[in-house]
C-alpha positions as CSV (number, residue, x, y, z in Angstrom):
1,M,111.1,116.4,105.8
2,E,112.1,115.0,102.4
3,S,109.3,113.0,100.6
4,Q,109.9,109.5,99.4
5,L,109.3,110.7,95.8
6,L,112.1,113.3,96.2
7,K,114.5,110.7,97.7
8,L,113.7,108.4,94.8
9,T,114.3,111.1,92.2
10,K,117.7,111.9,93.8
11,E,118.6,108.2,93.6
12,I,117.6,108.1,89.9
13,V,119.7,111.3,89.3
14,R,122.7,109.8,91.1
15,F,122.4,106.6,89.0
16,R,122.3,108.7,85.9
17,D,125.1,111.1,86.9
18,D,127.4,108.3,88.0
19,R,127.3,107.1,84.4
20,D,127.7,110.6,82.8
21,W,124.3,110.3,81.0
22,R,123.0,113.8,81.9
23,Q,124.5,115.0,78.5
24,F,121.8,112.9,76.8
25,H,118.9,113.9,79.1
26,N,117.6,117.1,77.7
27,S,113.8,117.7,77.8
28,K,113.2,116.6,74.3
29,D,115.0,113.4,74.6
30,L,113.5,112.6,77.9
31,A,110.0,113.2,76.5
32,L,110.9,110.9,73.6
33,A,112.2,108.3,76.0
34,I,108.9,108.4,78.0
35,S,107.0,107.8,74.8
36,I,109.2,105.0,73.6
37,E,109.1,103.3,77.0
38,A,105.3,103.7,77.1
39,S,105.1,102.1,73.6
40,E,107.1,99.1,75.0
41,L,104.6,98.9,77.8
42,N,101.8,98.9,75.3
43,E,103.5,96.2,73.3
44,L,103.1,93.8,76.3
45,F,99.3,94.0,75.7
46,L,99.3,94.0,71.9
47,W,97.1,91.3,70.4
48,K,96.6,89.7,73.8
49,D,93.9,89.6,76.4
50,A,94.5,92.4,78.9
51,R,95.1,89.9,81.6
52,A,97.8,88.1,79.6
53,A,100.6,90.5,80.3
54,R,103.0,89.4,83.0
55,S,103.2,91.7,85.9
56,H,107.0,91.6,86.3
57,M,107.3,92.8,82.7
58,I,104.7,95.5,83.2
59,A,106.6,96.6,86.3
60,D,109.9,96.9,84.3
61,E,108.4,99.0,81.5
62,L,106.4,101.1,83.9
63,A,109.5,101.7,86.0
64,D,111.3,103.0,82.8
65,V,108.4,105.4,82.1
66,L,108.3,106.7,85.6
67,M,112.1,107.1,85.9
68,F,112.3,109.1,82.7
69,S,109.2,111.1,83.9
70,L,110.9,111.9,87.2
71,L,114.1,112.9,85.3
72,L,112.1,115.2,83.0
73,A,110.4,116.8,86.0
74,H,113.8,117.2,87.8
75,E,115.4,118.8,84.7
76,N,112.6,121.3,84.5
77,G,112.3,122.1,88.2
78,I,108.8,120.6,88.5
79,D,107.6,119.5,91.9
80,V,105.8,116.3,90.8
81,E,103.7,116.0,93.9
82,K,102.5,119.6,93.5
83,A,101.9,119.2,89.8
84,I,99.8,116.1,90.3
85,R,97.7,117.7,93.1
86,H,97.2,120.7,90.8
87,K,96.1,118.5,87.9
88,L,93.8,116.6,90.2
89,R,92.1,119.9,91.2
90,K,91.8,120.9,87.6
91,N,90.4,117.5,86.6
92,S,87.9,117.5,89.5
93,K,86.4,120.7,88.0
94,K,86.3,119.2,84.5
95,Y,84.9,115.9,85.7
96,P,82.5,116.5,88.6
97,I,81.4,113.3,90.2
98,A,77.8,113.9,89.5
99,K,78.4,114.0,85.7
100,A,81.5,111.8,85.3
101,K,80.9,108.9,87.6
102,G,80.9,105.7,85.6
103,S,81.4,107.5,82.3
104,A,84.3,107.3,79.9
105,K,83.2,110.5,78.1
106,K,85.5,113.4,77.7
107,Y,84.6,116.4,79.8
108,T,83.4,118.3,76.7
109,E,80.8,115.6,76.2
110,L,79.5,115.4,79.7
């Protein structure tokens, strides 16, 4: 059965391909696009109280970050669900609950 994430990725790829934008979507440019869109997300909070950003604007910028991220994964044959679960397992070893709970310290400082 196809996951919702895979269905969504296919929809994003179709949107892109219908516009002949794949030519612009190499890994380097997709990584740059993620960074740029993340900066636009950050800009919503710049010089404001963290609660001042409007959720619909956050949603738009976050959607851009996520869409470019899914395209980057697609172009590199990365199964996002598998990659996230793998990273969670790695992080659970670096940040065991007993040491990391309630702490913002990096794993090397725990």
